[in-house]
Phi, psi and omega in degrees: 000319182297324178297320180295316180297316181292323177296319178296319180296316180297323177296317178299313182298319178298318177296319180297319178297317180297315180294321178299321179294321181288322188273329184272143179232162181308134179090358180293333173096006178288127182299134178302331181301328180290322177294319177296324178298316177298320180296318178295322177299321179296313179297318181296321181293327176289315181297327182295342181297333182261003178286166177295158186301315179300317180291322179296320178296318180295317179297321179297320179296314180296316183296317181292323177296317178297317180301313180296319180296318180296315179295322178296318179295318179296316180297321179295319179296318177299320187275326192253334183289137180290169177304144178285347174284128182281056179238154184303136180293333184265014182274105183289330184269358183286145180273112184256015176292154173283167178300318178301316182296323178295313179298315180300315182294320178297318179293325176295335177271007178087011180261126183279070185272156179224148171276158169291144173241112183282162184298335179300330177294310182296320179292325176296318177297316182298319185283347178259005179239154177293330178212154179298123190279356185246157179289337181225154174254107181296146178241358179215202182259190177283148186274145171053048178222147171301127187237125180268121187251283190206170183217107174235357183248356185104348177230138180289137173278115176237118182236157174271115184290157181273195185296341182243008178090012179264170182271073176223156169300142178303134180099346183297319184270005173246012177238168178304137180233126177270317181236123178244126182264128178241143178158197183263223185298332179290326174282333180290333179106024179287136343238055185254163176305156188297339180268010183233005176283176189294321179295319178294322178296322177293322176295324178294337177272010175094010182261149172274092188240151177211169180232138169240031177277153178211138185300145176084000182274161173237185186302324182289319175296324180292325172298316179299316180296318178300315182293322184286324191241336184275322185304317179296335183276331182050055179292152179292325182231133167253118173265107181266104180276123182241119184261122185292342184294321185213006184294325178291321176298316178296322180296319177303315181294319182294330181292349177265001184262112177302325180297315183284326179300333177304331183288353173285348172275120188304332185262004184279135175203147174271348184067039187296325184294344178257003185228039185297328179297322178289320176300315180300320181295320178296314181297316181299319181296315181288322179296318179301319178294319179296319181292324175295318178295322179294325178295317177297315181298321180296322179291320179292323182299335180281355182246162175297346181301328179298325177295318181295331180285352179056040186299310182296318182295316180294323178296312181296319178295326177295319178296316180296321181296317179293319181297319182279354180081012184292333181273358184273356182269355181277175182293344183286352180235044176243152180226118182052043175083359182243148173300142182285111182259169174304323180295320178294319178297318178298316179299316182293316180296320178297319179297317180296314181293324178297315177298314181297318181294317179299315181292323178294320180292336181298331177256011177087013179267182181220135181263131176236127182266121184248116184267116186261130179281147173274160179302320183299325179295318181289322181285325180227074188295346183276352184300125187292327185294337176298317182291326177297317179297317180292324179299316180299313181294316181296317180295320179295318179294321178296316180297326179275355181059045180251131177304140188239112175262112183267102181280356178299311180294325178301315181283318186296329182268002177291144181302329180222076189298329181292339178291347180278356178246145181302125179058017176061031180232182181289089184211191175284182184285154173278170174306323178295322178295316178294323179295317178298317180295319180297315180297317181293320180295318179296316178297322180295317180297325182279322181290327184271350183218359180085317179201162177288131179304138182292140176287138182298139189296329185267010185294327185300328181289343181267356182282117181289150176258119182298000000 
């Protein structure tokens, strides 16, 4: 009997490994150690077949108990964990489709829609190949297409991308720009209607504002984006939005990318603003592959096979591992042979901001660093790690001699600070939050300099036409 049980276990583990390979894609975040654990279990179950009967019986008992516990935990996560969408569970009118399902439905209606692809995808592809397989590394989305982004309000944000794949009205980045917003998802406009993101709020205040922010980016990608897209525009003000929740984590990942590290060289550029057709082709190719994988995953999810793959359990363990810093001891978080410490992160962030500030000053503009609070800081302001993160950012900005707008105090002193977050939960900002931030940023630019620096008169002639 023990031989049969061990053979069944080895078959299950092999199936789980196969399903994990089919369902997981670069950037999903499952720790490699978990996959290796499954592989070792498979080898051990085969080796146990030749052990003596008492040992084989004991191993079979332990293995079967572990197997039952894992399946029970996975089943509990499937049944009890709430939706990953941060929308009320009791909202009958809320759209609970996945991003893939929204894109699929739009395409079925004849609309050439695309999902956003965050930089974690490109870095994941890069880290799983011996060399970057594409001629260019995209920093934004596909141009002039309906783009499905995110859902925190009960309705999916679908916007028409501009000439470079950003969330702006078409023509915004080919006209004079006074204030240009750089950053991650908060600069991208997650997850509010297009007329309520921070760039739109600044336009409502009478400013010629645009955004080159994109979700999932960190400081190094944002430096790259600034160099590729901001320099031709020569905006008077660069608002660099820095989110304390994950920008340091993103920076660690970016420091492992040979493609992005090139941007630490002041003269390096891919010339992306002049090659949008090539960028679009790369994105279309990868999106088509992602959608095919999502279709396979959707079919598997409808079967008990998804349970056998332990998808929910592996995902949750991956989140816990990252939170606890367990994944930071591997070779993937080292810089020049040393573990990435807070001091190294401060040095790198200061170096990035110095480069960005120098390049902005070359066209007569000014860089302002805006520190954005996470929901956890507002909900639990005493947490010590929040202050460590702010100290690193503040010290880096001081070393780079860049003005620092601290939005933590702005949010903390609001009469109802939780109202500044979507649905008052751990999510992006609400329209009220973006409006408050836009007003404060505009006031800061004027209070610290008297007026927004004038855009150079000849800049329009340097704006490339996609």
